[in-house]
C-alpha positions in Angstrom: 8.9 -23.0 -35.1 8.6 -21.2 -31.8 7.0 -23.1 -28.9 5.7 -21.7 -25.6 8.5 -23.5 -23.7 11.2 -22.0 -25.8 11.2 -18.6 -24.0 10.4 -17.2 -20.6 7.3 -15.2 -19.9 7.8 -11.5 -20.3 7.8 -9.8 -16.9 7.6 -13.1 -15.1 7.8 -12.5 -11.3 9.9 -14.5 -8.9 11.1 -13.8 -5.4 14.7 -14.6 -5.9 16.8 -15.7 -8.9 19.0 -18.4 -7.3 18.4 -21.1 -9.8 20.4 -19.8 -12.8 22.9 -22.6 -12.5 20.2 -25.2 -12.5 18.6 -23.7 -15.7 22.0 -23.7 -17.4 22.3 -27.5 -16.7 18.8 -28.1 -18.1 19.7 -26.2 -21.3 22.8 -28.4 -21.7 20.6 -31.5 -21.5 21.4 -32.6 -18.0 18.4 -33.8 -15.8 17.0 -31.1 -13.5 18.1 -31.7 -9.9 15.5 -31.6 -7.2 14.6 -28.1 -6.2 16.0 -27.1 -2.8 14.9 -24.2 -0.7 17.9 -22.0 0.5 18.2 -21.5 4.2 19.2 -17.9 3.6 18.3 -15.5 0.8 21.1 -13.0 0.2 19.4 -9.6 0.4 20.9 -6.2 0.2 18.9 -3.0 0.8 20.9 -1.3 -2.0 19.3 -3.3 -4.7 16.6 -2.3 -7.2 14.4 -5.1 -8.4 13.9 -5.8 -12.2 10.8 -7.8 -11.6 8.5 -4.8 -11.2 6.9 -3.4 -14.4 5.6 0.2 -14.7 2.0 1.3 -15.3 1.4 3.6 -18.2 -0.3 6.7 -16.8 0.1 8.6 -20.0 -2.5 7.8 -22.6 -1.0 6.3 -25.8 -2.5 8.5 -28.5 -2.3 6.0 -31.3 -4.7 5.8 -34.3 -7.2 3.6 -32.5 -7.4 5.9 -29.5 -7.7 9.1 -31.6 -10.4 7.7 -33.9 -12.5 6.7 -30.9 -12.1 10.1 -29.2 -13.1 11.9 -32.4 -16.3 9.8 -32.7 -17.4 10.8 -29.1 -19.6 14.0 -29.1 -20.1 16.4 -26.2 -23.2 14.6 -24.9 -21.2 11.3 -24.7 -18.5 13.1 -22.7 -21.1 14.4 -20.3 -22.3 10.8 -19.9 -18.8 9.6 -19.1 -18.5 12.3 -16.5 -21.8 11.2 -14.9 -20.5 7.6 -14.8 -17.4 8.8 -12.9 -19.6 10.2 -10.2 -21.8 7.1 -10.1 -18.6 4.9 -9.7 -17.4 7.1 -6.9 -20.7 6.7 -5.1 -20.6 2.9 -5.5 -17.0 2.9 -4.2 -18.1 4.8 -1.1 -21.1 2.5 -0.4 -19.2 -0.7 -0.8 -16.2 0.5 1.2 -18.6 1.5 4.0 -20.3 -1.9 3.9 -17.0 -3.8 4.1 -16.0 -1.6 7.1 -19.3 -2.5 8.8 -18.8 -6.2 8.2 -15.3 -6.1 9.6 -16.4 -4.1 12.7 -19.4 -6.2 13.5 -17.6 -9.5 13.1 -14.5 -8.4 15.1 -16.8 -7.1 17.9 -18.7 -10.3 18.2 -15.7 -12.7 17.9 -13.4 -10.7 20.1 -16.2 -10.4 22.7 -16.7 -14.1 22.7 -13.0 -14.8 23.2 -12.7 -12.3 26.0 -15.7 -13.7 27.8 -14.4 -17.2 27.6 -10.9 -16.3 28.9 -12.3 -14.0 31.6 -14.6 -16.8 32.8 -11.8 -19.2 32.8 -9.5 -16.9 34.8 -12.3 -16.1 37.4 -12.8 -19.9 37.8 -9.2 -20.8 38.3 -8.5 -17.8 40.5 -10.7 -19.3 43.2 -9.5 -22.9 42.9 -5.9 -22.4 41.7 -4.3 -23.5 38.5 -4.1 -20.2 36.5 -1.6 -21.9 34.2 -4.6 -23.5 32.5 -6.0 -20.0 31.8 -2.7 -18.9 30.3 -2.6 -22.0 28.1 -6.2 -21.4 27.0 -5.5 -17.8 26.1 -2.3 -18.5 24.2 -3.9 -21.4 22.4 -7.0 -19.4 21.3 -4.7 -16.6 20.1 -2.3 -18.9 18.2 -5.2 -20.9 16.6 -7.0 -17.8 15.3 -3.8 -16.2 14.0 -2.7 -19.4 12.4 -5.8 -19.4 10.2 -5.3 -15.8 9.3 -1.6 -16.3 8.5 -2.2 -19.5 6.4 -4.7 -17.8 4.1 -2.3 -14.9 3.5 1.0 -16.9 3.2 -0.4 -19.7 1.0 -3.2 -18.0 -1.0 -2.4 -14.3 -1.5 0.9 -13.0 0.1 0.3 -9.4 -1.2 -2.6 -9.2 1.4 0.0 -9.1 4.2 0.4 -6.0 6.3 -1.7 -2.9 6.0 -1.4 -2.6 2.2 -0.6 1.1 2.4 3.0 0.7 0.9 1.6 -1.4 -2.0 -1.1 1.2 -2.8 1.5 4.0 -2.6 3.6 2.1 -5.1 0.5 1.4 -7.4 -0.4 5.1 -7.4 3.2 6.0 -8.0 3.1 4.0 -11.2 4.6 0.6 -10.2 2.7 -2.6 -11.1 2.5 -4.7 -8.0 1.2 -8.2 -8.9 -2.3 -9.0 -7.6 -2.5 -5.8 -5.5 -6.0 -4.9 -6.6 -7.5 -8.3 -7.3 -10.8 -9.5 -5.8 -9.1 -12.5 -4.1 -6.8 -10.0 -2.4 -9.8 -8.2 -1.0 -11.4 -11.3 0.4 -8.1 -12.5 2.0 -7.5 -9.0 3.3 -10.9 -8.7 5.0 -10.8 -12.2 6.5 -7.1 -11.8 7.5 -7.6 -8.6 9.4 -10.6 -9.9 11.3 -8.6 -13.0 12.4 -5.5 -10.9 13.3 -7.5 -8.5 15.6 -9.5 -11.3 17.2 -6.2 -13.3 17.6 -5.0 -10.6 20.0 -2.1 -9.3 18.0 -0.8 -5.8 18.5 -2.6 -4.6 15.3 -5.5 -2.5 14.2 -8.2 -2.9 11.6 -8.1 0.7 10.3 -5.0 0.5 8.1 -6.1 -2.4 5.9 -9.3 -0.5 5.1 -7.2 1.8 2.8 -6.1 -1.3 0.8 -9.6 -2.7 0.8 -11.1 0.6 -0.5 -8.5 0.7 -3.3 -9.3 -2.9 -4.4 -13.1 -2.1 -4.4 -12.4 1.0 -6.5 -10.3 -0.9 -9.0 -12.9 -3.5 -9.4 -16.0 -1.3 -9.6 -14.4 1.1 -12.1 -13.7 -1.7 -14.6 -17.3 -3.0 -14.7 -16.2 -6.7 -14.5 -14.3 -9.2 -12.4 -11.4 -11.1 -14.1 -11.2 -13.4 -11.0 -14.9 -14.4 -11.4 -14.7 -14.2 -15.2 -17.8 -12.0 -15.3 -18.0 -9.0 -17.6 -21.0 -6.7 -17.0 -20.3 -4.7 -20.2 -20.3 -1.4 -18.3 -17.6 1.2 -17.7 -15.5 -0.1 -20.6 -14.2 3.4 -21.3 -12.3 3.4 -17.9 -10.3 0.2 -18.7 -6.9 1.8 -18.8 -4.2 2.7 -16.3 -4.9 6.5 -16.2 -8.6 6.2 -15.3 -8.1 3.3 -12.9 -5.4 5.3 -11.0 -7.9 8.1 -10.2 -10.5 5.7 -8.9 -8.0 3.8 -6.8 -7.1 7.2 -5.2 -10.8 7.7 -4.4 -10.9 4.1 -2.9 -8.0 4.8 -0.6 -9.6 8.0 0.6 -12.9 6.2 1.2 -11.0 3.6 3.2 -9.6 6.3 5.5 -13.0 7.9 5.8 -14.6 4.7 6.8 -11.9 3.8 9.3 -11.8 7.2 11.2 -15.0 8.9 10.2 -12.8 11.6 8.5 -13.9 12.5 5.0 -11.6 15.5 4.7 -8.8 13.5 6.3 -9.3 10.8 3.7 -9.0 13.3 0.8 -5.8 14.7 2.3 -4.4 11.2 3.0 -4.8 10.4 -0.7 -3.2 13.6 -1.7 -0.3 13.5 0.8 0.6 9.8 0.8 -0.8 8.3 -2.4 -1.8 10.1 -5.5 0.8 10.9 -8.2 -1.7 13.1 -10.1 -4.1 15.6 -8.7 -6.6 18.2 -10.0 -9.7 20.0 -8.8 -12.2 17.7 -10.5 -10.5 14.7 -9.0 -10.6 16.4 -5.5 -14.4 16.8 -5.7 -15.0 13.2 -6.8 -12.7 11.8 -4.1 -14.4 13.9 -1.4 -17.8 12.7 -2.7 -16.6 9.0 -2.3 -15.3 9.7 1.2 -18.5 11.4 2.2 -20.7 8.5 0.9 -18.4 6.0 2.7 -18.7 7.7 6.1 -22.5 8.1 5.7 -23.0 4.4 4.7 -20.9 3.2 7.7 -22.7 5.6 10.0 -26.2 4.5 8.9 -25.6 0.8 9.0 -23.9 0.8 12.4 -26.7 3.0 13.9 -29.3 0.5 12.7 -27.1 -2.4 14.1 -26.8 -0.7 17.5 -30.5 -0.1 17.6 -30.4 3.7 17.1 -31.7 4.0 13.5 -31.6 7.8 13.5 -28.5 8.4 15.6 -25.6 9.1 13.2 -23.0 9.4 15.9 -20.7 6.5 14.8 -19.0 7.9 11.7 -16.0 5.6 11.7 -14.6 2.3 12.9 -13.0 4.2 15.7 -14.4 7.3 17.4 -12.1 8.9 19.9 -15.0 10.5 21.7 -15.6 14.2 22.5 -13.2 16.1 24.7 -14.5 18.7 27.2 -13.1 22.1 26.3 -13.5 23.5 29.8 -11.6 20.7 31.5 -9.0 20.2 28.8 -8.1 23.6 27.4 -4.5 24.6 26.9 -2.5 27.7 27.5 0.6 29.3 25.9 2.8 27.9 28.7 2.0 24.4 27.3 3.4 25.0 23.8 7.0 24.1 24.8 5.6 21.0 26.5 3.8 19.9 23.2 7.0 20.5 21.3 8.9 18.4 23.7 6.3 15.6 23.3 6.8 15.9 19.5 10.5 15.4 20.0 9.9 12.3 22.2 7.4 10.9 19.6 9.9 11.5 16.8 12.7 9.7 18.7 10.5 6.8 19.7 9.1 6.5 16.1 12.6 6.5 14.7 13.6 3.7 17.2 10.5 1.8 16.2 11.3 2.0 12.5 15.0 1.2 13.0 14.1 -2.0 15.0 11.5 -3.0 12.5 14.0 -2.4 9.7 16.5 -4.9 11.0 13.7 -7.4 11.9 12.3 -7.2 8.3 15.8 -7.8 6.9 16.1 -10.9 9.1 12.7 -12.1 7.9 13.6 -11.6 4.2 16.8 -13.6 4.6 15.7 -16.4 6.9 11.9 -16.6 7.2 11.0 -16.6 3.5 9.1 -19.9 3.3 5.3 -19.8 4.0 5.5 -22.5 6.7 8.1 -20.5 8.7 6.0 -17.4 8.3 2.9 -19.1 9.7 5.0 -20.5 12.6 6.3 -17.0 13.4 2.9 -15.5 13.4 1.6 -18.2 15.8 4.6 -17.6 18.0 4.0 -13.9 18.2 0.3 -14.5 19.0 1.2 -16.9 21.9 3.9 -14.6 23.2 1.5 -11.6 23.1 -1.0 -13.6 25.2 1.7 -14.7 27.6 3.1 -11.2 28.1 -0.4 -9.9 28.7 -1.2 -12.6 31.2 2.1 -12.2 33.1 1.7 -8.4 33.3 -1.9 -8.8 34.6 -0.8 -11.4 37.1 2.0 -9.3 38.5 0.0 -6.1 38.5 -1.6 -4.9 41.8 -3.2 -1.8 40.2 -6.8 -2.2 41.5 -9.4 0.4 40.7 -13.0 0.7 42.0 -15.4 -0.8 39.5 -18.2 1.7 40.2 -18.6 4.3 37.5 -16.1 2.6 35.1 -16.8 1.8 31.5 -14.7 -1.3 31.4 -16.3 -3.9 29.1 -14.7 -7.0 30.7 -13.6 -6.1 34.3 -11.2 -8.8 35.6 -11.0 -9.0 39.4 -8.1 -11.5 39.7 -6.5 -10.8 43.1 -8.2 -7.4 43.7 -10.8 -6.9 46.5 -14.5 -7.2 45.9 -15.9 -4.2 43.9 -12.5 -3.6 42.3 -10.9 -4.6 38.9 -7.4 -5.1 37.6 -6.5 -1.9 35.7 -3.7 -3.6 33.7 -6.3 -6.1 32.4 -8.3 -3.3 30.7 -5.5 -2.7 28.3 -5.2 -6.4 27.2 -8.9 -7.4 27.6 -10.1 -5.1 24.9 -9.6 -4.5 21.3 -6.8 -1.9 20.8 -9.4 0.7 19.5 -11.3 0.6 22.8 -8.1 0.7 24.8 -7.1 4.0 23.1 -10.5 5.6 23.9 -10.2 4.5 27.5 -6.7 6.1 27.8 -8.2 9.3 26.3 -11.3 9.6 28.5 -10.8 7.7 31.8 -10.8 10.1 34.7 -7.5 11.0 36.5 -6.3 8.2 38.9 -7.6 5.3 36.7 -4.1 4.1 36.0 -1.0 3.6 38.1 2.1 5.2 36.6 3.9 1.8 36.9 1.1 0.1 35.0 1.3 2.6 32.1 5.1 2.5 32.0 5.3 -1.3 31.8 2.4 -1.5 29.3 4.2 1.1 27.0 7.5 -0.7 27.1 6.0 -4.2 26.4 3.5 -3.1 23.8 6.1 -1.0 22.0 8.2 -4.2 21.3 5.2 -6.3 20.6 3.9 -3.9 18.0 7.4 -3.6 16.4 7.7 -7.4 16.3 4.1 -7.8 14.9 4.4 -5.3 12.0 5.8 -7.2 9.0 4.3 -10.6 9.9 2.5 -12.5 7.2 -0.9 -11.4 8.4 -3.3 -8.6 7.4 -2.8 -5.9 9.9 -2.4 -2.2 10.4 0.0 -0.1 12.4 -2.2 3.0 13.0 -4.0 1.8 16.2 -1.0 0.2 17.9 1.0 3.4 17.3 -1.9 5.5 18.8 -2.1 3.1 21.8 1.6 3.3 22.5 1.5 7.1 22.3 -1.6 7.4 24.4 -0.1 5.2 27.1 3.2 7.2 27.4 1.3 10.5 26.8 -1.0 9.7 29.8 2.0 8.8 31.9 3.6 12.1 30.9 0.4 13.9 32.0 0.3 12.1 35.3 4.0 13.0 36.0 3.2 16.6 35.0 0.3 16.8 37.4 2.6 15.6 40.2 5.1 18.3 39.4 2.5 21.1 39.2 0.6 20.0 42.3 -2.5 18.9 40.4 -2.9 22.0 38.2 -6.2 22.0 36.2 -4.4 22.1 32.8 -2.3 19.0 33.5 -5.2 16.6 32.5 -3.8 13.2 31.6 -6.4 12.6 28.8 -5.2 15.7 26.9 -1.6 14.5 27.0 -2.7 11.0 26.0 -4.1 12.6 22.8 -0.9 14.5 22.1 1.2 11.5 22.8 -0.8 9.4 20.4 -0.4 12.0 17.7 3.3 12.3 18.4 3.9 8.5 18.3 1.9 7.9 15.1 3.5 10.9 13.4 7.0 9.7 14.4 6.3 6.3 12.8 4.4 7.1 9.6 5.6 10.7 9.2 2.2 12.0 8.0 1.4 15.7 8.9 -1.4 17.4 7.0 -3.8 14.4 6.7 -3.1 13.1 10.2 -3.9 16.5 11.7 -7.3 16.5 10.1 -7.9 12.8 10.9 -7.2 13.4 14.6 -9.4 16.6 14.6 -12.3 14.8 12.9 -12.0 11.7 15.0 -12.1 13.8 18.2 -14.8 16.1 16.9 -12.9 19.1 18.3 -11.1 21.9 16.5 -9.6 23.2 19.7 -6.6 20.9 19.5 -5.8 21.7 15.9 -2.8 23.8 16.6 -1.2 21.6 19.2 -1.7 18.5 17.0 -0.1 20.3 14.1 2.8 21.4 16.3 3.3 17.9 17.7 3.2 16.2 14.2 5.5 18.6 12.5 8.1 18.3 15.4 7.8 14.5 15.3 8.3 14.4 11.6 11.3 16.7 11.6 13.0 14.8 14.5 12.2 11.4 13.0 13.4 12.2 9.5 16.8 13.2 11.0 17.4 9.6 12.0 15.5 7.3 9.6 12.7 7.6 7.0 9.1 6.7 7.6 7.8 3.2 8.1 6.0 2.9 4.7 8.9 4.3 2.7 11.3 2.0 4.5 9.3 -1.1 3.6 9.0 0.1 0.0 12.8 0.4 -0.1 13.3 -3.0 1.5 11.1 -4.6 -1.2 13.5 -3.1 -3.8 10.6 -1.3 -5.6 11.6 1.4 -8.2 9.6 4.1 -6.3 9.9 7.7 -7.6 9.7 10.4 -5.0 8.4 13.9 -5.8 11.8 15.3 -6.6 15.1 13.9 -7.9 18.0 13.7 -5.5 19.3 17.2 -4.8 22.8 16.5 -5.9 22.0 14.8 -9.2 22.4 17.8 -11.5 25.8 16.6 -12.5 24.2 13.6 -14.3 22.7 13.8 -17.8 20.3 11.7 -19.7 23.1 10.2 -21.7 24.7 8.7 -18.5 21.5 7.1 -17.1 19.7 5.9 -20.3 19.5 2.2 -21.3 21.3 1.2 -24.4 21.2 -0.3 -27.0 17.5 0.2 -27.9 15.7 -2.4 -30.0 13.7 -0.7 -32.7 11.0 -1.8 -35.1 10.1 -0.7 -38.6 6.6 0.6 -39.3 5.9 -2.4 -41.5 7.7 -5.3 -39.9 7.9 -9.1 -40.4 5.8 -11.0 -37.8 8.7 -13.3 -37.0 10.9 -10.4 -36.1 8.2 -8.9 -33.8 7.8 -12.3 -32.1 11.5 -12.7 -31.6 11.9 -9.2 -30.1 9.0 -9.7 -27.7 10.3 -13.0 -26.7 13.7 -11.6 -25.8 13.9 -11.4 -22.0 17.1 -9.3 -22.1 15.1 -6.2 -22.9 14.1 -4.4 -19.7 12.2 -1.4 -21.1 9.4 -3.2 -23.0 8.9 -0.2 -25.2 10.1 -0.3 -28.8 10.6 2.8 -31.0 9.1 2.5 -34.4 11.4 4.0 -37.1 11.3 4.4 -40.9 14.3 3.2 -42.8 16.0 5.9 -45.0 17.1 4.4 -48.3 19.7 7.1 -48.8 21.6 6.5 -45.6 22.8 3.4 -43.8 21.4 2.5 -40.3 19.8 5.8 -39.9 16.1 6.1 -39.2 13.4 8.7 -38.6 11.5 8.0 -35.4 7.8 7.6 -36.1 6.5 6.7 -32.7 6.8 4.2 -29.8 5.0 0.9 -29.5 4.3 0.2 -25.8 2.3 -3.0 -25.7 2.3 -6.4 -27.2 0.4 -6.0 -30.5 -2.9 -7.8 -30.2 -2.8 -8.4 -33.9 -0.6 -11.4 -33.3 -3.5 -13.2 -31.6 -6.4 -14.7 -33.6 -8.0 -13.3 -35.7 -4.7 -12.0 -37.0 -4.4 -8.7 -38.8 -1.1 -9.3 -40.6 -0.9 -10.0 -44.4 1.5 -11.9 -46.6 3.1 -8.9 -48.4 3.9 -5.4 -47.2 2.0 -3.7 -50.1 -1.4 -5.3 -49.2 -3.8 -3.2 -47.2 -5.5 -4.5 -44.1 -9.0 -4.4 -45.3 -10.2 -7.8 -44.0 -10.4 -6.8 -40.3 -9.3 -3.8 -38.4 -8.5 -3.8 -34.7 -10.6 -1.6 -32.4 -9.7 -0.2 -29.0 -12.3 -2.5 -27.6 -10.0 -5.4 -28.4 -7.4 -4.1 -26.0 -9.9 -3.1 -23.3 -11.4 -6.6 -23.3 -7.9 -8.0 -22.6 -7.0 -5.3 -20.0 -5.3 -5.6 -17.6 -4.2 -9.2 -18.3 -2.8 -9.0 -21.8 -1.8 -12.4 -23.2 1.9 -13.2 -22.9 3.7 -13.7 -26.2 4.2 -17.4 -25.6 0.5 -18.0 -25.5 0.2 -16.9 -29.1 0.9 -19.6 -31.6 2.6 -18.3 -34.8 3.3 -20.9 -37.5 6.4 -20.8 -39.7 4.3 -19.5 -42.6 2.8 -16.7 -40.5 6.3 -15.6 -39.4 7.0 -14.5 -42.9 3.9 -12.3 -43.0 4.0 -8.6 -42.5 2.3 -6.4 -39.9 1.7 -2.7 -40.0 2.4 -1.1 -36.6 0.9 2.2 -37.4 -2.3 1.5 -35.5 -0.5 0.4 -32.3 2.2 2.9 -31.9 2.0 6.3 -30.2 3.0 8.7 -33.1 4.0 11.5 -30.6 6.1 10.0 -27.8 7.9 12.3 -25.4 11.6 12.8 -26.1 14.4 14.7 -24.4 17.9 15.4 -25.7 20.8 13.5 -24.3 22.2 16.6 -22.6 19.2 17.1 -20.4 20.0 16.9 -16.7 18.7 14.1 -14.5 16.4 16.3 -12.4 14.8 17.6 -15.7 14.2 14.1 -17.0 12.9 13.1 -13.6 10.5 15.9 -13.4 9.1 15.2 -16.8 8.9 11.5 -16.1 7.2 11.9 -12.7 4.8 14.7 -13.6 3.4 13.0 -16.7 3.4 9.4 -15.4 5.5 8.1 -18.2 6.6 4.5 -18.7 9.5 5.2 -21.1 11.2 8.3 -22.4 13.1 8.1 -25.8 16.5 9.7 -26.4 16.8 10.7 -30.1 19.9 12.0 -31.8 20.8 13.4 -35.2 22.4 10.9 -37.6 25.6 12.3 -39.1 25.5 10.8 -42.6 24.6 11.9 -46.1 21.2 13.1 -45.0 20.3 14.2 -41.5 17.5 12.3 -39.7 16.6 11.1 -36.2 17.8 8.0 -34.7 17.0 6.6 -31.2 20.2 6.1 -29.2 18.8 5.4 -25.7 15.7 5.0 -23.6 15.1 6.1 -20.0 12.8 3.9 -17.8 11.6 4.1 -14.2 14.4 1.9 -13.0 17.0 4.1 -14.7 15.8 7.0 -12.6 15.0 5.2 -9.3 18.5 3.6 -9.0 19.9 7.0 -8.1 19.2 8.1 -4.5 20.7 10.3 -1.8 22.6 8.2 0.8 24.6 9.0 3.9 27.7 9.7 1.8 26.0 11.6 -1.0 24.5 10.4 -4.3 24.6 6.6 -4.6 23.7 4.2 -7.4 21.7 1.1 -6.6 22.4 -2.2 -8.3 19.8 -3.8 -10.6 18.9 -7.4 -9.8 16.2 -10.0 -10.3 15.3 -10.2 -6.7 
């Protein structure tokens, strides 16, 4: 009799598979030795992880699905379409409210911290002992960041970072554990608040994309599996295909709330995320983005006391640029191209440094305690660097007419403030706006140069910590700093010409730096234009971003793609490697393939599902041919664990009995989605193992197939465009009577393990990383 402990859970996830020898000893009867944490995890960037399952973006048209669709009339389909629009409106409203909550809490907590530290510095400047101020600043930062890192490292690790790589993988068809759970949203929101308040070189805009995706995934299902509450609504959308479309809308709503850019949000979802797109989806996603921006705008206007003033469309507003003072001429086009080149090179340097740092973290800082300690160390170092730079700076500016929120006098004369302090005594969002709009002469070139250098390395060190944080705003801040420095230098060279305004070049530098790091072009152009409220700079921004992407791609890939690769995720790009036409489906397919008969013994099904050696988790259903040996006709493909094995069972004692007692409904699968019961949780007695089960209702009778001679790019295109999970390889059986037989199966991992390297086409190794 099978027991739950007799086999491993299908698709069980683990970080590393280093305990194989220990398990072998346990199987042999030896006592299990105490578990030891390795000091180093051997990690190779040329690995592909077997732990990631695929999502099924192609509807399985089995009997249950077709019967339900045939029962739905035209009016019911109209109702379903209305529900889609209602869900998109709810996604926009809730995403906007979450963004408001983050903004208001960060503004109040960060303001409180800056007032405390500023008062302490002012006090000790007069009587001496500024080391106490440094200690206070570093302690406050480290304490706040410690809380934010603890909740991420110990409660929900998938909430670390911006979440954009994880959402890209989800929309690509990879099942990332816990990526759209309610607990992930709560940890994400709390974590990003604590990270920004803790003074790290991070922004709160990037995580809004992940937050919007989680909200969309939850709302569209009409229930919460974490809270164990089912509201009995939106049951029709409980499948991967529908959920994917709503997650695309949630990601767009997150961008819209972050930057006040509804069109930019739609284009971000198209450019960076969605694996499927059509015109109807475009309209719904734009509607969700529009509602998100309007909700955020309305709530923040009420909060700031201007109930009818809708001038705060996003979490960050770059302010309006004066066209008369900041116009551009044709002579500046080569200058913008040069700035794009600089942004591409600096972005490539940022990504390369972060790549080696992430490799070091994976190998040595893999335990949660070490991850928390590193986050606290970075927070303390960030405060120390800021304090030392402020202390050493003698860049004093007149306080009259300035918009500095927390002017720090330090060693400056009365009526003046320390210019370096404005960069550190502010949230990164406000520092970016100051660099864009402060009048010429507000910053010393040495101040900008030192700040750019130090913040570049701090941001590079910070991205990848076990905290919830984004890289958008730090990238804009670095670019705005060196862009303004570039503009100041240009004005010196041109004797103060009117077109050499430093604010304009700060904007171009910000676009160049962000484009060089994340390699976004279309969506980032529109986001920058919407956030500045000015179409005038559309062409220069396009020019800068395209140049930065071309130059950056020459050296290394974008930051998000790099982190996806480092996590060994089987991510499929839009096209197969250009040199892969020499490979055929026969060479890449997985063999042998485990097949099932249409009417199968329950014990056989249980044993097959319990076998962890199968990596494709899709089983062709064949009909035996009595006139030929070991030759079958393919009837379909069974993709999921049959729910008929769980009570009340739908199998019978003999194959010739019809299942008239109870028929499964599609609702039985939707009620269990997305957490289908693992096979070991289903108790099957010895008598029940001898019963028979009819797989006709579960299987997809029309699976996609390709011949073995098909080229890899052709298989890749079919797999990627249709969102498949498996692809069968049939062949003619050469016996007394011709019939089909399944000889292989192509999965996502079979295609993803081929990529274009520096020396041509290379094949990645598969491992349980």
